[in-house]
C-alpha positions in Angstrom: 0.0 0.0 0.0 1.4 3.4 -0.9 2.3 6.0 1.6 -0.5 8.3 0.4 -3.1 5.6 0.9 -1.7 4.7 4.3 -2.0 8.4 5.3 -5.5 8.7 3.9 -6.7 5.5 5.8 -5.1 6.9 9.0 -6.8 10.3 8.6 -10.1 8.5 7.9 -9.7 6.5 11.1 -8.9 9.7 13.2 -11.8 11.5 11.6 -14.2 8.7 12.6 -12.8 8.6 16.1 -13.3 12.4 16.5 -16.9 12.1 15.1 -17.6 9.3 17.6 -16.6 11.7 20.4 -19.1 14.4 19.2 -16.8 16.5 17.0 -17.9 18.0 13.7 -15.1 17.8 11.1 -14.3 21.3 9.8 -11.7 20.2 7.3 -9.1 17.7 6.1 -5.8 18.5 4.6 -6.5 22.2 5.0 -4.0 24.4 3.2 -2.6 27.4 5.1 -0.2 29.0 2.8 2.5 26.4 2.2 1.5 24.4 5.3 -1.2 21.8 5.8 -3.4 20.8 8.7 -4.4 17.1 8.6 -7.7 17.2 10.5 -9.6 20.2 11.9 -12.6 19.6 14.1 -15.0 21.4 16.4 -17.1 20.5 19.4 -19.0 23.4 21.0 -16.4 26.0 21.9 -13.4 23.6 21.4 -11.5 23.9 18.1 -9.1 21.0 17.5 -6.3 20.7 15.0 -4.9 17.1 14.8 -1.6 16.2 13.1 -1.8 12.6 12.0 1.3 10.4 11.5 1.1 6.8 10.3 3.4 3.9 9.7 2.7 0.5 8.2 5.3 -2.2 8.6 8.0 0.2 9.7 10.3 0.0 12.6 9.8 3.7 13.5 6.9 4.4 15.8 4.9 7.3 14.3 4.6 8.9 17.7 8.4 9.6 17.5 8.1 11.5 14.2 6.6 14.7 15.8 9.9 16.5 15.9 10.3 20.1 17.1 10.3 21.5 13.6 7.1 19.7 12.7 5.5 20.9 15.9 6.4 24.5 15.1 5.0 24.3 11.6 1.7 22.7 12.8 1.5 25.4 15.6 2.0 28.2 13.2 -0.5 26.9 10.6 -3.1 26.1 13.3 -2.9 29.6 14.9 -3.3 31.2 11.5 -6.3 29.1 10.6 -7.9 29.4 14.0 -7.5 33.2 13.9 -9.5 33.3 10.6 -12.0 30.5 11.3 -12.2 29.8 15.1 -13.9 32.9 16.4 -15.2 32.4 20.0 -13.5 29.0 20.4 -10.5 27.6 22.4 -7.8 26.1 20.3 -6.3 22.7 21.2 -3.5 21.1 19.2 -3.5 17.3 19.1 -1.6 14.5 17.5 -2.5 11.0 16.4 0.0 8.1 15.9 -1.6 5.4 13.7 -0.2 1.9 13.2 -1.9 -1.1 11.6 -2.6 -4.5 13.2 -2.0 -7.9 11.6 -5.3 -7.6 9.7 -4.5 -4.1 8.4 -6.9 -2.3 10.7 -5.8 1.1 12.0 -4.8 1.4 15.6 -4.9 5.0 16.9 -3.0 6.4 19.8 -4.4 9.9 20.4 -2.5 12.7 22.3 -4.4 15.8 23.4 -2.8 19.2 23.7 0.7 18.1 22.7 2.0 21.0 20.7 1.9 23.5 23.6 4.9 25.8 24.3 7.4 24.8 26.9 
């Protein structure tokens, strides 16, 4: 399976997980200038941007691929998008690490509020 398909399946799984928790999906692969936000969701006054990382059959855990440079890019894009579209909401920056089990089903580890300063 290609990297693009793996990413799309992972984002589909994260979107479904957020929907099951009462979130409305605002956008997927949202372009903010040269940057991109994987999943943007809203529940009441909470506005969530989730960066999704996925690996299939790789020795690298996707949770370890959120380096400082990636975090800063996500933070910058999220703040810009939120300023334009998140009026009256609180912003939370999340991450999801998606792997696949032996049958190929996605397994999500979800981390809330991980791209905070400090």
